[in-house]
Structure formats: C-alpha cells, structure tokens
C-alpha positions in Angstrom: -8.3 -5.1 4.3 -8.3 -8.6 4.9 -6.2 -10.4 7.3 -3.6 -13.1 5.4 -2.7 -15.9 7.5 -0.7 -17.8 5.0 1.6 -14.8 5.0 3.5 -16.0 9.2 7.3 -17.6 8.5 8.1 -17.9 11.9 12.1 -17.7 10.1 11.2 -14.5 8.3 9.2 -13.1 12.0 11.5 -10.6 12.4 11.8 -9.2 9.5 7.6 -8.9 8.3 5.9 -6.3 8.4 2.2 -6.6 10.0 0.8 -4.3 7.6 0.6 -4.0 3.4 -0.2 -2.0 1.3 -0.6 -1.7 -2.0 -1.0 1.7 -4.7 -3.0 0.8 -7.6 -1.8 3.9 -9.8 -1.8 4.0 -13.9 -0.4 7.7 -15.7 -0.3 9.5 -12.1 3.1 10.9 -12.6 1.9 14.7 -10.5 -0.9 12.1 -8.1 1.2 8.7 -7.2 4.1 11.5 -5.6 1.8 12.4 -3.3 0.2 9.8 -2.2 2.7 7.9 -1.5 4.2 10.8 0.2 1.3 10.5 2.4 2.3 6.7 3.5 5.9 7.5 4.0 7.5 7.1 7.6 7.2 11.4 8.4 3.8 11.6 7.8 2.4 8.4 9.5 2.5 8.5 13.4 2.7 5.8 15.5 4.8 3.8 12.8 7.8 2.2 11.9 8.9 1.4 8.9 9.8 -1.9 9.5 5.7 -2.3 10.2 4.8 -2.5 7.2 5.3 -1.9 3.7 3.8 -0.6 0.3 3.6 -1.9 -2.8 2.4 0.6 -5.7 1.6 -1.5 -8.4 2.3 0.6 -12.1 -1.5 -0.8 -13.5 0.7 -0.2 -16.9 0.9 3.2 -17.8 2.4 3.8 -20.8 5.6 6.7 -19.4 5.7 4.4 -15.7 5.9 5.8 -12.5 9.4 4.2 -12.2 11.3 2.6 -9.4 13.5 5.7 -8.3 10.4 7.7 -7.3 8.7 4.9 -5.3 12.2 4.0 -3.5 13.3 7.3 -2.9 10.1 7.4 -0.3 11.7 4.7 1.5 12.5 0.7 2.5 9.6 0.0 3.0 8.6 0.5 -0.7 8.1 -1.7 -3.5 7.6 -0.8 -7.1 6.5 -3.5 -9.2 5.2 -2.7 -12.8 2.5 -4.3 -15.4 3.5 -4.9 -19.2 0.9 -4.8 -21.7 -2.4 -4.4 -18.2 -5.7 -5.1 -18.7 -8.2 -1.9 -18.1 -9.3 -3.8 -14.5 -7.5 -3.1 -11.7 -8.2 -6.1 -10.3 -5.0 -8.3 -11.6 -2.9 -5.2 -10.3 -4.7 -5.7 -6.3 -3.8 -9.4 -6.7 -0.4 -9.2 -8.4 0.9 -6.9 -5.1 -1.3 -9.3 -2.7 0.9 -12.2 -3.9 3.8 -10.3 -3.3 2.9 -8.7 -0.6 4.5 -10.5 3.0 2.3 -8.5 5.4 -0.4 -10.4 7.9 -2.8 -7.2 7.0 -3.5 -6.2 3.7 -5.3 -2.6 2.7 -5.2 -1.6 -0.5 -5.8 1.7 -2.4 -7.0 1.2 -6.3 -6.5 4.6 -6.8 -3.2 6.1 -6.5 -4.7 9.6 -6.8 -5.3 9.8 -2.5 -3.9 11.3 0.8 -3.9 8.8 4.4 -4.1 11.2 6.7 -1.3 11.0 9.6 -2.1 7.6 11.6 -4.3 5.8 9.2 -1.8 2.8 9.2 -1.1 2.6 13.1 -5.5 2.9 12.8 -5.7 0.3 10.7 -3.8 -1.5 13.2 -5.4 -0.6 16.2 -8.7 -1.4 14.3 -7.9 -5.3 13.6 -7.0 -5.9 17.1 -10.3 -5.5 18.3 -12.1 -8.5 16.7 -10.7 -11.2 15.0 -12.0 -10.9 11.5 -12.3 -7.6 11.0 -13.2 -5.5 7.6 -11.5 -2.0 8.1 -12.5 0.5 6.0 -11.9 5.1 5.7 -14.6 7.4 3.4 -12.2 9.3 0.8 -13.0 13.1 0.7 -12.3 15.2 -2.7 -11.1 18.6 -2.5 -11.2 21.3 -5.1 -13.7 21.0 -8.0 
C-alpha cells in the first residue's frame, strides 16, 4: 500500500475516502463475491463506508463479474471492466490506481482472498505510525 499525495483536493476533502482498495479479478464468479463481502462495511469493523472505497477491476474475464454483483456490496464499491486486457494484472492495477480517490492505495492482485475483520482499520493505523510506510499482510490458504 502506498500513500498518494496528489489525491488531496480541498474542494472534495469531505467526500474523499482515506483508503482505496483495488481488487483485480479474472474469471472469478465464485471467489470474487466472497472477497468483496469481506471488504464490505458490515465485515470491516471500525470503518465507515465513507472512509474507504473498493475498486474492482475485471481484467477481461470472458464472463464479466458485472456491475450488479459489485454495487450490491455497497455504495463505496465501483466496477471497472478492462476489454482486451493483457494476461498481466499490472495494467489493471494501474487503471484502478488512476481512478482511485484515497490518499492510501491497497492492492489485492488476486480477487480470491478473504480480508480479516478490521483489516482496513488496522492498515490505516499502520499508516499513522510512520511517515512513508509500506504495509503488507500475510496470505493464508484454506483447504487443499
């Protein structure tokens, strides 16, 4: 996660989220909704939906995840579909970062993850401890 100083605009400060989470998905109709649910307001303890946004970047899935699935998670969720996407998620991450509004950007390159309750609040706390931190979390695999 990295701070993005150029996202601060005094005219929109009241509505600007502190944190933008970019989730890149490809052909994950089963996994992505579970990941997004774990990033939703009811699951992320200690955070209001106005404090963060989730940008779901579909990297050219043959069957797109779709706007409806993403918007169902909350008003702070946005869906972006990339046509003619490359196999690398790098361009999708950059597109999400370009459209993000938060001062801090978090990246989930693989949309098949479950965020722990309170993860986003802990990330914001970690950013308050140092001037230019790099914050990462461990990924654990469930099942075979």
